[in-house]
DOMAR-828080 format. One record per residue (C-alpha): residue number from 0; chain; x, y, z. Coordinates in steps of 0.1 Angstrom, whole numbers, plus 2048, in hexadecimal, padded with zeros to 3 digits. Layout:
BEGIN
<node NUM, 'A', <X, Y, Z>> ...
end
This chain:
BEGIN
<node 0, 'A', <800, 800, 800>> <node 1, 'A', <811, 820, 7F4>> <node 2, 'A', <811, 842, 805>> <node 3, 'A', <819, 861, 7F1>> <node 4, 'A', <828, 874, 80E>> <node 5, 'A', <83B, 863, 82A>> <node 6, 'A', <829, 876, 845>> <node 7, 'A', <806, 874, 837>> <node 8, 'A', <7ED, 858, 83C>> <node 9, 'A', <7CD, 857, 828>> <node 10, 'A', <7AC, 851, 839>> <node 11, 'A', <7A8, 831, 825>> <node 12, 'A', <7CA, 825, 831>> <node 13, 'A', <7C0, 82C, 855>> <node 14, 'A', <79F, 81B, 851>> <node 15, 'A', <7B0, 7FD, 842>> <node 16, 'A', <7C7, 7FA, 860>> <node 17, 'A', <7AA, 7FC, 877>> <node 18, 'A', <798, 7E1, 864>> <node 19, 'A', <7B8, 7CB, 867>> <node 20, 'A', <7B8, 7D1, 88C>> <node 21, 'A', <793, 7C7, 88E>> <node 22, 'A', <79B, 7A7, 87B>> <node 23, 'A', <7B9, 7A0, 891>> <node 24, 'A', <7A3, 7A4, 8AF>> <node 25, 'A', <788, 78D, 8A4>> <node 26, 'A', <78B, 774, 8C1>> <node 27, 'A', <791, 78F, 8DB>> <node 28, 'A', <774, 7A4, 8CE>> <node 29, 'A', <75D, 786, 8D2>> <node 30, 'A', <768, 781, 8F6>> <node 31, 'A', <762, 7A5, 8FF>> <node 32, 'A', <740, 7A5, 8EF>> <node 33, 'A', <737, 785, 900>> <node 34, 'A', <742, 793, 922>> <node 35, 'A', <72C, 7B3, 91D>> <node 36, 'A', <70F, 79D, 913>> <node 37, 'A', <713, 786, 931>> <node 38, 'A', <714, 7A5, 948>> <node 39, 'A', <6F4, 7B3, 93A>> <node 40, 'A', <6E3, 790, 93C>> <node 41, 'A', <6ED, 787, 960>> <node 42, 'A', <6ED, 7AA, 96F>> <node 43, 'A', <6D0, 7BB, 95D>> <node 44, 'A', <6BA, 7A4, 948>> <node 45, 'A', <6B6, 785, 95F>> <node 46, 'A', <6B1, 799, 980>> <node 47, 'A', <696, 7AE, 96E>> <node 48, 'A', <684, 78F, 961>> <node 49, 'A', <686, 77C, 983>> <node 50, 'A', <67B, 79B, 997>> <node 51, 'A', <65E, 7A1, 97F>> <node 52, 'A', <653, 77D, 982>> <node 53, 'A', <654, 780, 9A8>> <node 54, 'A', <640, 7A0, 9A8>> <node 55, 'A', <625, 791, 991>> <node 56, 'A', <623, 772, 9A6>> <node 57, 'A', <61F, 787, 9C6>> <node 58, 'A', <605, 79E, 9B6>> <node 59, 'A', <5F0, 781, 9AA>> <node 60, 'A', <5F3, 76F, 9CA>> <node 61, 'A', <606, 752, 9BC>> <node 62, 'A', <623, 758, 9D3>> <node 63, 'A', <623, 762, 9F8>> <node 64, 'A', <624, 788, 9FE>> <node 65, 'A', <643, 785, A14>> <node 66, 'A', <657, 779, 9F6>> <node 67, 'A', <659, 79E, 9ED>> <node 68, 'A', <679, 7A0, A02>> <node 69, 'A', <68B, 78A, 9E9>> <node 70, 'A', <688, 7A5, 9CE>> <node 71, 'A', <6A7, 7B8, 9DB>> <node 72, 'A', <6BB, 798, 9DD>> <node 73, 'A', <6B3, 78F, 9BA>> <node 74, 'A', <6C2, 7AE, 9AD>> <node 75, 'A', <6E3, 7A7, 9C0>> <node 76, 'A', <6E4, 782, 9BD>> <node 77, 'A', <6E9, 77F, 997>> <node 78, 'A', <704, 79B, 995>> <node 79, 'A', <717, 78C, 9B3>> <node 80, 'A', <715, 769, 9A5>> <node 81, 'A', <722, 774, 983>> <node 82, 'A', <73E, 789, 994>> <node 83, 'A', <748, 76A, 9A8>> <node 84, 'A', <748, 755, 988>> <node 85, 'A', <75F, 76E, 976>> <node 86, 'A', <776, 76E, 993>> <node 87, 'A', <779, 748, 996>> <node 88, 'A', <77D, 742, 971>> <node 89, 'A', <794, 75E, 967>> <node 90, 'A', <7A6, 768, 986>> <node 91, 'A', <7A7, 74C, 99F>> <node 92, 'A', <7B2, 732, 985>> <node 93, 'A', <7D2, 746, 97F>> <node 94, 'A', <7DC, 745, 9A4>> <node 95, 'A', <7EE, 724, 9A3>> <node 96, 'A', <804, 72F, 987>> <node 97, 'A', <80C, 750, 997>> <node 98, 'A', <815, 73E, 9B8>> <node 99, 'A', <82B, 726, 9A5>> <node 100, 'A', <83F, 740, 992>> <node 101, 'A', <83A, 75C, 9AB>> <node 102, 'A', <828, 77D, 9A6>> <node 103, 'A', <846, 78F, 996>> <node 104, 'A', <84D, 771, 980>> <node 105, 'A', <829, 771, 974>> <node 106, 'A', <82B, 796, 96B>> <node 107, 'A', <84B, 791, 958>> <node 108, 'A', <83C, 774, 945>> <node 109, 'A', <81E, 789, 93B>> <node 110, 'A', <836, 7A4, 92F>> <node 111, 'A', <849, 78B, 91A>> <node 112, 'A', <82A, 77E, 90B>> <node 113, 'A', <81E, 7A1, 903>> <node 114, 'A', <840, 7A9, 8F3>> <node 115, 'A', <83E, 78A, 8DD>> <node 116, 'A', <81A, 792, 8D2>> <node 117, 'A', <824, 7B6, 8CA>> <node 118, 'A', <841, 7AA, 8B4>> <node 119, 'A', <82A, 792, 8A2>> <node 120, 'A', <80F, 7AC, 89C>> <node 121, 'A', <829, 7C5, 891>> <node 122, 'A', <836, 7AE, 876>> <node 123, 'A', <813, 7A5, 86B>> <node 124, 'A', <807, 7C9, 866>> <node 125, 'A', <828, 7D4, 857>> <node 126, 'A', <826, 7B8, 83D>> <node 127, 'A', <803, 7C5, 833>> <node 128, 'A', <807, 7EB, 833>> <node 129, 'A', <826, 7FB, 825>> <node 130, 'A', <828, 81C, 838>> <node 131, 'A', <846, 831, 841>> <node 132, 'A', <84F, 836, 866>> <node 133, 'A', <842, 859, 867>> <node 134, 'A', <820, 84D, 858>> <node 135, 'A', <81F, 832, 873>> <node 136, 'A', <824, 84D, 88D>> <node 137, 'A', <806, 860, 87F>> <node 138, 'A', <7F1, 840, 880>> <node 139, 'A', <7FB, 839, 8A4>> <node 140, 'A', <7F1, 85D, 8AF>> <node 141, 'A', <7D0, 85B, 89D>> <node 142, 'A', <7C9, 839, 8AC>> <node 143, 'A', <7D1, 845, 8CF>> <node 144, 'A', <7BB, 863, 8CC>> <node 145, 'A', <79E, 84E, 8BF>> <node 146, 'A', <7A3, 836, 8DC>> <node 147, 'A', <79E, 853, 8F4>> <node 148, 'A', <77C, 85A, 8E5>> <node 149, 'A', <774, 835, 8E8>> <node 150, 'A', <77D, 836, 90D>> <node 151, 'A', <767, 855, 912>> <node 152, 'A', <74A, 843, 900>> <node 153, 'A', <74F, 824, 915>> <node 154, 'A', <74F, 837, 936>> <node 155, 'A', <72E, 848, 92A>> <node 156, 'A', <71E, 826, 923>> <node 157, 'A', <729, 819, 945>> <node 158, 'A', <718, 837, 956>> <node 159, 'A', <6F9, 834, 940>> <node 160, 'A', <6F7, 80E, 947>> <node 161, 'A', <6FB, 815, 96D>> <node 162, 'A', <6DF, 82F, 96B>> <node 163, 'A', <6C8, 816, 959>> <node 164, 'A', <6CF, 7FB, 973>> <node 165, 'A', <6C8, 814, 98F>> <node 166, 'A', <6A7, 81E, 97F>> <node 167, 'A', <69F, 7F9, 97C>> <node 168, 'A', <6A5, 7F4, 9A2>> <node 169, 'A', <68E, 812, 9A9>> <node 170, 'A', <673, 804, 992>> <node 171, 'A', <675, 7E3, 9A4>> <node 172, 'A', <672, 7F4, 9C6>> <node 173, 'A', <653, 809, 9BB>> <node 174, 'A', <643, 7EB, 9AA>> <node 175, 'A', <647, 7D5, 9C9>> <node 176, 'A', <637, 7EE, 9E0>> <node 177, 'A', <615, 7E2, 9EB>> <node 178, 'A', <610, 7F8, A09>> <node 179, 'A', <61C, 81C, A0E>> <node 180, 'A', <638, 820, A26>> <node 181, 'A', <631, 833, A46>> <node 182, 'A', <63F, 856, A46>> <node 183, 'A', <64B, 852, A6A>> <node 184, 'A', <653, 834, A7F>> <node 185, 'A', <656, 836, AA4>> <node 186, 'A', <65D, 81E, AC0>> <node 187, 'A', <66B, 7FB, ABD>> <node 188, 'A', <662, 7F9, A98>> <node 189, 'A', <67B, 815, A90>> <node 190, 'A', <699, 7FE, A93>> <node 191, 'A', <689, 7E3, A7E>> <node 192, 'A', <680, 7FE, A64>> <node 193, 'A', <6A4, 80B, A63>> <node 194, 'A', <6B3, 7E8, A5F>> <node 195, 'A', <69A, 7E1, A42>> <node 196, 'A', <6A4, 802, A31>> <node 197, 'A', <6C9, 7FB, A36>> <node 198, 'A', <6C5, 7D8, A28>> <node 199, 'A', <6B3, 7E5, A08>> <node 200, 'A', <6CC, 801, A03>> <node 201, 'A', <6EA, 7E9, A08>> <node 202, 'A', <6DD, 7D0, 9EF>> <node 203, 'A', <6D6, 7EA, 9D5>> <node 204, 'A', <6F7, 7FB, 9D8>> <node 205, 'A', <709, 7D9, 9D7>> <node 206, 'A', <6F6, 7CE, 9B7>> <node 207, 'A', <6FB, 7F0, 9A7>> <node 208, 'A', <720, 7F0, 9B0>> <node 209, 'A', <726, 7CD, 9A3>> <node 210, 'A', <714, 7D4, 982>> <node 211, 'A', <727, 7F5, 97C>> <node 212, 'A', <749, 7E6, 985>> <node 213, 'A', <743, 7C8, 96D>> <node 214, 'A', <738, 7DF, 951>> <node 215, 'A', <755, 7F7, 957>> <node 216, 'A', <76F, 7DB, 958>> <node 217, 'A', <762, 7CD, 937>> <node 218, 'A', <766, 7EF, 928>> <node 219, 'A', <789, 7F2, 936>> <node 220, 'A', <792, 7D0, 928>> <node 221, 'A', <785, 7DA, 906>> <node 222, 'A', <799, 7FA, 905>> <node 223, 'A', <7B8, 7E8, 912>> <node 224, 'A', <7B6, 7CE, 8F7>> <node 225, 'A', <7B4, 7EA, 8DD>> <node 226, 'A', <7D1, 7FD, 8ED>> <node 227, 'A', <7E8, 7E0, 8E8>> <node 228, 'A', <7EC, 7EB, 8C3>> <node 229, 'A', <7F9, 80D, 8CD>> <node 230, 'A', <819, 7FD, 8D6>> <node 231, 'A', <81A, 7EA, 8B5>> <node 232, 'A', <814, 80B, 8A1>> <node 233, 'A', <82E, 81D, 8B6>> <node 234, 'A', <849, 803, 8B0>> <node 235, 'A', <842, 805, 88B>> <node 236, 'A', <846, 82B, 88D>> <node 237, 'A', <868, 827, 89E>> <node 238, 'A', <875, 80C, 887>> <node 239, 'A', <88E, 819, 86E>> <node 240, 'A', <885, 83D, 877>> 
end
């Protein structure tokens, strides 16, 4: 692929490089999309369905009225269970290897693997696109600037998703109310009322925190996967410069 000026990159060339990165990330892209779908399924969709079924059953008299207390736990049980599953399958399984080689040895091994991957990716992209070092530098800067916009958009989506989840919790709370709460509680019932409010608040904050953390970490993983190519492009810009 020829470039007229060594420091100029056509939009078509930059788009072709982005397309190559997309194809090179086919497997990782599927994993990231699957992770986000699983978060939405286990933290948003399933709790909403189960809680709706519970409310309908209570309203129609199919379920005991005291089952209403399970609504808050439904919203925290699924996110907590999925977070535990992610921890066991992706973090805890690596502990034996880290203990065997030591924490520092594990970090150095990851650095070595990352260096080998970067060298392989550099040779693949250099064989497909014939650009000068100055042109690769332009591509690297444009790519890094575009990634910043992706990061901003990801943070916005995390905040939006957290707001939707909070609205869902509030909606479940309003829909599950059968009797209006008293404006004032006095006497021995005050302590019971405060404990109940604390329990409801704690479960909602916990479920909202788990959902937001999982969604945020998935976005961080996606951006970190894309940022690996900044090193590849930078090394191409430094080669023979």
